[in-house]
TORBAGU-233548 format. One line per field, with one value per atom (N, C-alpha, C, O): atom name; x, y, z. Coordinates in steps of 0.1 Angstrom, whole numbers, always signed. Example, Ala and Ser with C-alpha at 12.3 -4.5 7.8 and 13.67 -1.06 7.14 Angstrom:
<pts>
atom	[N:CA:C:O:N:CA:C:O]
x	[+132:+123:+132:+142:+128:+137:+129:+134]
y	[-57:-45:-33:-33:-22:-11:+0:+11]
z	[+78:+78:+78:+85:+71:+71:+79:+80]
</pts>
This chain:
<pts>
atom	[N:CA:C:O:N:CA:C:O:N:CA:C:O:N:CA:C:O:N:CA:C:O:N:CA:C:O:N:CA:C:O:N:CA:C:O:N:CA:C:O:N:CA:C:O:N:CA:C:O:N:CA:C:O:N:CA:C:O:N:CA:C:O:N:CA:C:O:N:CA:C:O:N:CA:C:O:N:CA:C:O:N:CA:C:O:N:CA:C:O:N:CA:C:O:N:CA:C:O:N:CA:C:O:N:CA:C:O:N:CA:C:O:N:CA:C:O:N:CA:C:O:N:CA:C:O:N:CA:C:O:N:CA:C:O:N:CA:C:O:N:CA:C:O:N:CA:C:O:N:CA:C:O:N:CA:C:O:N:CA:C:O:N:CA:C:O:N:CA:C:O:N:CA:C:O:N:CA:C:O:N:CA:C:O:N:CA:C:O:N:CA:C:O:N:CA:C:O:N:CA:C:O:N:CA:C:O:N:CA:C:O:N:CA:C:O:N:CA:C:O:N:CA:C:O:N:CA:C:O:N:CA:C:O:N:CA:C:O:N:CA:C:O:N:CA:C:O:N:CA:C:O:N:CA:C:O:N:CA:C:O:N:CA:C:O:N:CA:C:O:N:CA:C:O:N:CA:C:O:N:CA:C:O:N:CA:C:O:N:CA:C:O:N:CA:C:O:N:CA:C:O:N:CA:C:O:N:CA:C:O:N:CA:C:O:N:CA:C:O:N:CA:C:O:N:CA:C:O:N:CA:C:O:N:CA:C:O:N:CA:C:O:N:CA:C:O:N:CA:C:O:N:CA:C:O:N:CA:C:O:N:CA:C:O:N:CA:C:O:N:CA:C:O:N:CA:C:O:N:CA:C:O:N:CA:C:O:N:CA:C:O:N:CA:C:O:N:CA:C:O:N:CA:C:O:N:CA:C:O:N:CA:C:O:N:CA:C:O:N:CA:C:O:N:CA:C:O:N:CA:C:O:N:CA:C:O:N:CA:C:O:N:CA:C:O:N:CA:C:O:N:CA:C:O:N:CA:C:O:N:CA:C:O:N:CA:C:O:N:CA:C:O:N:CA:C:O:N:CA:C:O:N:CA:C:O:N:CA:C:O:N:CA:C:O:N:CA:C:O:N:CA:C:O:N:CA:C:O:N:CA:C:O:N:CA:C:O:N:CA:C:O:N:CA:C:O:N:CA:C:O:N:CA:C:O:N:CA:C:O:N:CA:C:O:N:CA:C:O:N:CA:C:O:N:CA:C:O:N:CA:C:O:N:CA:C:O:N:CA:C:O:N:CA:C:O:N:CA:C:O:N:CA:C:O:N:CA:C:O:N:CA:C:O:N:CA:C:O:N:CA:C:O:N:CA:C:O:N:CA:C:O:N:CA:C:O:N:CA:C:O:N:CA:C:O:N:CA:C:O:N:CA:C:O:N:CA:C:O:N:CA:C:O:N:CA:C:O:N:CA:C:O:N:CA:C:O:N:CA:C:O:N:CA:C:O:N:CA:C:O:N:CA:C:O:N:CA:C:O:N:CA:C:O:N:CA:C:O:N:CA:C:O:N:CA:C:O:N:CA:C:O:N:CA:C:O:N:CA:C:O:N:CA:C:O:N:CA:C:O:N:CA:C:O:N:CA:C:O:N:CA:C:O:N:CA:C:O:N:CA:C:O:N:CA:C:O:N:CA:C:O:N:CA:C:O:N:CA:C:O:N:CA:C:O:N:CA:C:O:N:CA:C:O:N:CA:C:O:N:CA:C:O:N:CA:C:O:N:CA:C:O:N:CA:C:O:N:CA:C:O:N:CA:C:O:N:CA:C:O:N:CA:C:O:N:CA:C:O:N:CA:C:O:N:CA:C:O:N:CA:C:O:N:CA:C:O:N:CA:C:O:N:CA:C:O:N:CA:C:O:N:CA:C:O:N:CA:C:O:N:CA:C:O:N:CA:C:O:N:CA:C:O:N:CA:C:O:N:CA:C:O:N:CA:C:O]
x	[-245:-258:-265:-266:-270:-276:-291:-297:-296:-310:-316:-310:-330:-337:-340:-347:-336:-338:-348:-349:-357:-366:-365:-367:-361:-360:-371:-371:-381:-393:-394:-389:-402:-404:-415:-418:-419:-427:-418:-406:-424:-417:-406:-408:-395:-385:-378:-374:-375:-368:-354:-346:-349:-336:-333:-322:-344:-342:-332:-323:-334:-325:-310:-301:-309:-296:-289:-277:-297:-291:-287:-276:-295:-292:-279:-270:-277:-265:-253:-242:-255:-243:-239:-227:-249:-246:-238:-229:-243:-236:-222:-212:-220:-206:-198:-186:-203:-195:-191:-179:-200:-196:-185:-175:-187:-178:-164:-154:-164:-152:-143:-131:-149:-142:-139:-136:-142:-139:-149:-147:-161:-172:-182:-185:-187:-197:-211:-215:-219:-233:-242:-237:-254:-264:-275:-280:-279:-289:-301:-299:-313:-325:-335:-335:-342:-353:-365:-363:-377:-389:-388:-384:-391:-390:-399:-396:-411:-420:-417:-424:-408:-404:-394:-382:-399:-390:-388:-385:-390:-388:-375:-374:-364:-351:-346:-336:-354:-350:-351:-349:-355:-356:-343:-333:-343:-331:-321:-309:-326:-318:-323:-335:-314:-318:-312:-300:-321:-317:-322:-334:-314:-318:-321:-316:-329:-333:-321:-321:-310:-298:-289:-279:-293:-286:-277:-272:-276:-269:-277:-289:-270:-278:-268:-256:-274:-266:-275:-287:-269:-277:-280:-272:-291:-295:-303:-307:-304:-312:-327:-329:-336:-350:-357:-353:-367:-376:-390:-395:-398:-412:-419:-412:-431:-439:-434:-436:-427:-423:-408:-403:-401:-387:-387:-395:-377:-375:-361:-351:-361:-349:-344:-349:-334:-329:-313:-308:-307:-292:-285:-275:-289:-281:-281:-272:-291:-292:-284:-282:-280:-273:-258:-252:-252:-238:-231:-237:-218:-210:-211:-203:-220:-222:-222:-225:-219:-219:-232:-235:-240:-252:-262:-257:-275:-285:-293:-297:-294:-300:-312:-311:-324:-336:-342:-346:-344:-350:-365:-368:-374:-388:-394:-402:-390:-394:-409:-414:-416:-431:-437:-448:-430:-435:-432:-436:-425:-423:-436:-445:-437:-449:-446:-435:-457:-455:-446:-438:-448:-440:-425:-416:-422:-408:-402:-390:-410:-405:-402:-391:-410:-407:-394:-386:-392:-379:-367:-357:-369:-358:-355:-343:-365:-364:-356:-348:-360:-353:-339:-330:-336:-322:-314:-302:-320:-312:-309:-298:-318:-315:-310:-300:-316:-311:-299:-290:-299:-287:-276:-266:-279:-269:-264:-252:-274:-271:-279:-291:-272:-279:-287:-282:-300:-309:-314:-321:-311:-316:-326:-323:-338:-348:-352:-353:-355:-360:-373:-374:-383:-395:-405:-403:-416:-428:-435:-436:-441:-450:-464:-470:-469:-483:-485:-476:-496:-499:-506:-507:-511:-517:-530:-536:-536:-549:-546:-556:-534:-531:-532:-532:-532:-532:-519:-510:-516:-503:-501:-511:-489:-486:-484:-479:-487:-486:-471:-469:-462:-448:-443:-436:-448:-445:-451:-445:-464:-470:-462:-461:-458:-450:-437:-432:-430:-418:-419:-411:-430:-432:-435:-432:-440:-442:-430:-427:-422:-411:-397:-388:-395:-381:-376:-384:-364:-357:-354:-352:-352:-348:-355:-354:-363:-371:-366:-362:-365:-361:-369:-370:-375:-382:-373:-366:-372:-364:-373:-385:-367:-376:-375:-365:-386:-387:-398:-405:-400:-409:-420:-419:-431:-443:-441:-432:-449:-449:-452:-448:-459:-462:-451:-452:-440:-428:-430:-421:-441:-442:-436:-433:-433:-428:-438:-449:-434:-442:-441:-430:-453:-453:-463:-464:-470:-480:-476:-468:-483:-481:-494:-504:-494:-506:-502:-491:-512:-511:-518:-529:-512:-518:-518:-511:-528:-529:-520:-513:-521:-513:-515:-507:-527:-530:-527:-530:-521:-518:-529:-528:-540:-551:-550:-544:-554:-553:-562:-573:-556:-563:-566:-557:-579:-583:-586:-586:-588:-592:-583:-577:-582:-574:-566:-567:-558:-550:-540:-535:-536:-526:-513:-506:-509:-496:-497:-502:-492:-490:-476:-474:-467:-453:-452:-458:-445:-443:-434:-432:-430:-421:-427:-439:-419:-424:-435:-443:-437:-448:-461:-472:-461:-473:-476:-487:-466:-468:-462:-452:-467:-462:-461:-471:-451:-450:-456:-453:-466:-473:-474:-472:-477:-479:-493:-501:-496:-510:-521:-532:-518:-527:-531:-543:-521:-524:-530:-538:-527:-533:-548:-556:-553:-567:-574:-586:-567:-573:-574:-564:-586:-589:-589:-592:-587:-588:-574:-565:-574:-561:-558:-547:-567:-565:-558:-554:-557:-550:-535:-529:-530:-516:-507:-510:-496:-487:-489:-480:-501:-504:-497:-497:-492:-487:-498:-508:-497:-508:-511:-503:-524:-529:-528:-532:-522:-520:-533:-534:-543:-555:-567:-579:-565:-575:-587:-597]
y	[-323:-321:-308:-307:-299:-287:-290:-299:-283:-285:-272:-262:-273:-262:-265:-275:-257:-259:-249:-237:-253:-244:-246:-257:-236:-236:-227:-215:-233:-226:-226:-235:-217:-216:-205:-198:-205:-194:-181:-182:-170:-158:-160:-168:-153:-152:-165:-168:-173:-185:-184:-194:-173:-171:-174:-177:-173:-175:-166:-170:-153:-143:-145:-143:-148:-150:-162:-161:-173:-185:-181:-186:-173:-170:-162:-164:-152:-144:-152:-150:-162:-171:-180:-182:-184:-192:-183:-188:-171:-162:-160:-160:-158:-156:-168:-167:-180:-192:-194:-197:-191:-192:-182:-185:-169:-158:-160:-156:-166:-168:-178:-178:-186:-196:-191:-198:-178:-171:-173:-171:-177:-180:-168:-163:-165:-153:-158:-169:-151:-154:-142:-131:-144:-133:-135:-146:-124:-124:-116:-106:-122:-115:-115:-124:-104:-103:-96:-89:-97:-91:-76:-70:-70:-56:-48:-37:-54:-46:-48:-42:-56:-58:-47:-49:-37:-25:-23:-12:-34:-33:-27:-18:-32:-27:-17:-11:-15:-7:-15:-27:-9:-16:-22:-15:-35:-41:-45:-46:-47:-51:-64:-65:-73:-85:-82:-80:-83:-79:-90:-94:-94:-103:-96:-85:-102:-96:-95:-88:-102:-102:-90:-87:-82:-70:-71:-62:-83:-85:-80:-82:-74:-70:-69:-68:-69:-69:-65:-68:-57:-53:-65:-74:-64:-75:-69:-58:-77:-73:-76:-84:-70:-72:-79:-78:-87:-93:-88:-86:-87:-84:-95:-104:-93:-103:-104:-114:-93:-93:-98:-99:-101:-105:-119:-128:-121:-134:-139:-132:-151:-158:-167:-179:-163:-172:-171:-161:-181:-183:-172:-166:-168:-157:-144:-136:-141:-128:-128:-118:-140:-141:-140:-138:-142:-142:-154:-165:-153:-164:-164:-158:-172:-173:-187:-196:-190:-203:-207:-219:-197:-200:-188:-176:-191:-180:-182:-193:-171:-171:-162:-150:-167:-159:-158:-168:-146:-144:-140:-135:-141:-138:-145:-140:-158:-166:-169:-172:-166:-168:-158:-161:-147:-137:-140:-132:-151:-155:-159:-164:-158:-163:-178:-182:-186:-200:-201:-210:-192:-192:-190:-196:-181:-178:-190:-193:-197:-209:-220:-226:-221:-230:-226:-234:-213:-208:-212:-216:-210:-214:-229:-233:-237:-251:-255:-264:-248:-251:-246:-253:-235:-230:-241:-243:-246:-256:-269:-274:-273:-285:-283:-288:-274:-271:-262:-264:-253:-244:-248:-241:-259:-265:-254:-252:-247:-237:-240:-240:-241:-243:-231:-219:-233:-222:-225:-235:-216:-217:-206:-195:-210:-201:-202:-213:-191:-191:-183:-172:-188:-180:-187:-197:-180:-185:-195:-195:-205:-215:-209:-211:-203:-199:-185:-179:-179:-165:-165:-175:-153:-152:-159:-160:-164:-171:-186:-194:-190:-204:-209:-221:-199:-203:-202:-194:-211:-211:-198:-194:-193:-183:-190:-201:-184:-191:-195:-206:-187:-190:-202:-211:-202:-213:-226:-237:-226:-238:-244:-256:-235:-240:-245:-256:-239:-244:-257:-266:-259:-272:-283:-294:-279:-289:-292:-304:-282:-284:-285:-291:-280:-280:-294:-304:-296:-310:-313:-324:-302:-304:-294:-282:-300:-292:-293:-304:-281:-282:-272:-260:-277:-268:-263:-270:-250:-243:-241:-239:-243:-243:-230:-223:-226:-216:-219:-230:-212:-216:-205:-193:-210:-202:-197:-201:-187:-182:-193:-191:-203:-214:-225:-235:-223:-232:-243:-252:-245:-255:-250:-238:-259:-255:-247:-251:-235:-226:-229:-230:-231:-234:-225:-225:-216:-207:-193:-190:-184:-169:-162:-165:-154:-145:-131:-126:-124:-109:-103:-107:-93:-86:-71:-65:-64:-50:-42:-49:-29:-21:-24:-22:-29:-33:-47:-52:-54:-68:-78:-90:-74:-82:-89:-83:-101:-109:-103:-99:-102:-98:-110:-118:-112:-124:-122:-132:-110:-107:-96:-88:-96:-85:-91:-103:-82:-87:-97:-97:-106:-116:-110:-115:-99:-94:-80:-70:-78:-66:-66:-74:-59:-59:-55:-44:-62:-59:-69:-80:-66:-75:-80:-83:-80:-85:-77:-81:-64:-56:-59:-55:-66:-70:-85:-89:-93:-107:-115:-110:-127:-136:-150:-154:-157:-171:-179:-177:-188:-195:-210:-214:-219:-233:-234:-225:-246:-248:-247:-241:-252:-251:-237:-234:-228:-214:-207:-198:-211:-205:-207:-198:-219:-222:-219:-220:-216:-213:-198:-191:-194:-180:-176:-165:-186:-183:-178:-185:-165:-158:-162:-159:-167:-170:-184:-187:-192:-205:-203:-194:-211:-210:-211:-219:-203:-204:-193:-190:-187:-177:-164:-160:-157:-144:-134:-134:-126:-116:-108:-102:-106:-98:-104:-97:-116:-121:-125:-124:-129:-133:-125:-129:-113:-104:-102:-95]
z	[-528:-534:-528:-516:-536:-532:-529:-535:-519:-514:-511:-510:-510:-504:-490:-487:-481:-466:-461:-465:-452:-445:-430:-425:-423:-409:-404:-406:-397:-393:-378:-371:-373:-358:-356:-365:-343:-339:-337:-339:-333:-331:-320:-311:-321:-311:-308:-297:-319:-317:-322:-321:-327:-331:-346:-350:-354:-369:-375:-383:-373:-379:-374:-381:-361:-355:-362:-366:-365:-371:-386:-390:-393:-406:-406:-415:-397:-397:-394:-399:-385:-382:-394:-397:-402:-414:-424:-430:-426:-435:-430:-439:-418:-412:-415:-419:-413:-415:-429:-432:-439:-453:-456:-462:-452:-455:-448:-454:-436:-429:-437:-436:-445:-453:-468:-477:-470:-482:-493:-505:-489:-499:-498:-488:-510:-511:-510:-515:-503:-501:-505:-505:-507:-509:-499:-497:-492:-482:-487:-493:-485:-488:-476:-468:-475:-465:-472:-482:-466:-472:-472:-462:-483:-485:-475:-471:-472:-463:-449:-440:-445:-431:-427:-430:-421:-418:-403:-399:-395:-381:-377:-368:-383:-380:-391:-389:-401:-413:-425:-425:-436:-449:-453:-453:-457:-461:-450:-453:-438:-427:-421:-419:-419:-411:-397:-396:-388:-374:-364:-365:-355:-345:-332:-330:-324:-311:-302:-291:-305:-297:-300:-294:-311:-314:-327:-331:-332:-345:-356:-356:-366:-378:-390:-388:-402:-414:-425:-426:-434:-446:-455:-456:-462:-471:-483:-482:-493:-504:-500:-491:-507:-503:-515:-527:-511:-521:-519:-507:-529:-529:-538:-543:-540:-548:-563:-570:-568:-582:-583:-595:-573:-573:-580:-577:-589:-596:-592:-593:-587:-583:-594:-595:-602:-612:-611:-606:-614:-612:-619:-613:-631:-639:-631:-633:-623:-616:-603:-597:-599:-585:-585:-575:-597:-598:-592:-589:-589:-584:-569:-562:-564:-549:-545:-553:-532:-527:-521:-519:-517:-510:-510:-511:-510:-510:-496:-493:-489:-476:-476:-480:-471:-472:-458:-452:-453:-440:-443:-454:-433:-434:-447:-454:-448:-460:-461:-471:-450:-450:-460:-465:-463:-473:-487:-496:-490:-504:-510:-503:-523:-530:-533:-533:-535:-539:-551:-552:-561:-573:-570:-576:-561:-557:-550:-552:-542:-536:-546:-545:-556:-567:-574:-578:-576:-582:-574:-579:-560:-551:-552:-551:-553:-553:-566:-566:-577:-590:-589:-595:-583:-581:-574:-577:-563:-555:-563:-562:-572:-579:-593:-597:-601:-615:-615:-623:-605:-605:-595:-594:-588:-579:-569:-566:-563:-553:-540:-540:-529:-516:-513:-514:-510:-506:-492:-490:-483:-469:-466:-467:-461:-458:-443:-438:-437:-423:-423:-429:-415:-414:-405:-399:-404:-396:-404:-416:-397:-403:-404:-415:-394:-394:-388:-382:-391:-387:-373:-367:-369:-356:-355:-344:-366:-365:-367:-367:-368:-370:-384:-387:-393:-408:-414:-410:-423:-430:-439:-445:-439:-448:-462:-462:-473:-486:-488:-494:-485:-487:-479:-483:-466:-457:-462:-461:-466:-471:-483:-484:-492:-503:-499:-504:-489:-484:-477:-479:-469:-463:-473:-470:-484:-495:-503:-506:-506:-516:-509:-515:-497:-492:-490:-486:-493:-492:-477:-474:-469:-456:-447:-448:-438:-428:-414:-410:-407:-393:-385:-389:-375:-366:-355:-348:-354:-344:-332:-333:-320:-308:-300:-300:-294:-284:-274:-276:-264:-253:-251:-254:-246:-243:-229:-221:-225:-211:-201:-189:-205:-196:-195:-188:-203:-203:-212:-213:-220:-230:-243:-244:-252:-265:-273:-274:-277:-285:-300:-305:-306:-320:-327:-340:-320:-325:-322:-314:-329:-327:-324:-331:-314:-311:-315:-313:-320:-322:-310:-306:-304:-293:-296:-304:-289:-291:-280:-273:-280:-271:-256:-248:-253:-239:-236:-225:-245:-243:-245:-241:-251:-254:-267:-277:-268:-280:-292:-289:-303:-316:-324:-327:-327:-334:-349:-356:-353:-367:-372:-365:-385:-392:-403:-406:-409:-421:-416:-405:-425:-422:-418:-409:-424:-422:-416:-422:-403:-397:-390:-381:-395:-391:-376:-373:-369:-355:-348:-354:-336:-329:-316:-316:-306:-293:-287:-279:-292:-287:-294:-289:-305:-313:-313:-315:-310:-311:-300:-293:-297:-287:-292:-299:-290:-293:-281:-270:-285:-275:-279:-291:-269:-272:-277:-275:-283:-288:-277:-279:-265:-254:-251:-249:-250:-247:-259:-257:-271:-283:-283:-286:-278:-278:-265:-265:-255:-242:-239:-239:-237:-234:-220:-216:-211:-196:-191:-189:-189:-185:-171:-166:-163:-149:-147:-136:-158:-156:-153:-159:-144:-141:-154:-163:-154:-165:-175:-183:-176:-186:-182:-171:-192:-190:-187:-194:-177:-174:-186:-193:-189:-199:-213:-223:-214:-228:-235:-247:-227:-234:-230:-231:-224:-219:-227:-222]
</pts>
């Protein structure tokens, strides 16, 4: 039975690495897959899925106008989507329909929430429609489980306002636990220096 899967986590939890491993597993068994990533995510280059471990692979890109229908995907065994938080709610519905009506497994990886603790529209839709949800784990600087994301400026100070999407990596964002997300006291034990300045 085909399903829509959503693997979500805070920053730096290995989401892209996991996607690349799944693609490898399918292809090693002679099955064809299609990989997609957000068109505006150019951290490693447009149309590249790259892990912080150094693995990378070319992928197709999606934007708000991309339509996911079975006829456009060809003969594939699986559809893999990185940066799924940037999907529109309508695209998530298309992927859900593909999984069930098109009998195509669809696996998505992405963030659950932004730097203010608000859901991305694509993630909210995935949390609602996905048949299989899995939280991937990573840790905060205080050693607790990180489930939130902070945006930081060039001096390492927390950014509280701004557009929901500003592309960046470890130099712009930090994965933190909820306690650190809500605590502004940088002197408390366990906090990374300058993280909440």
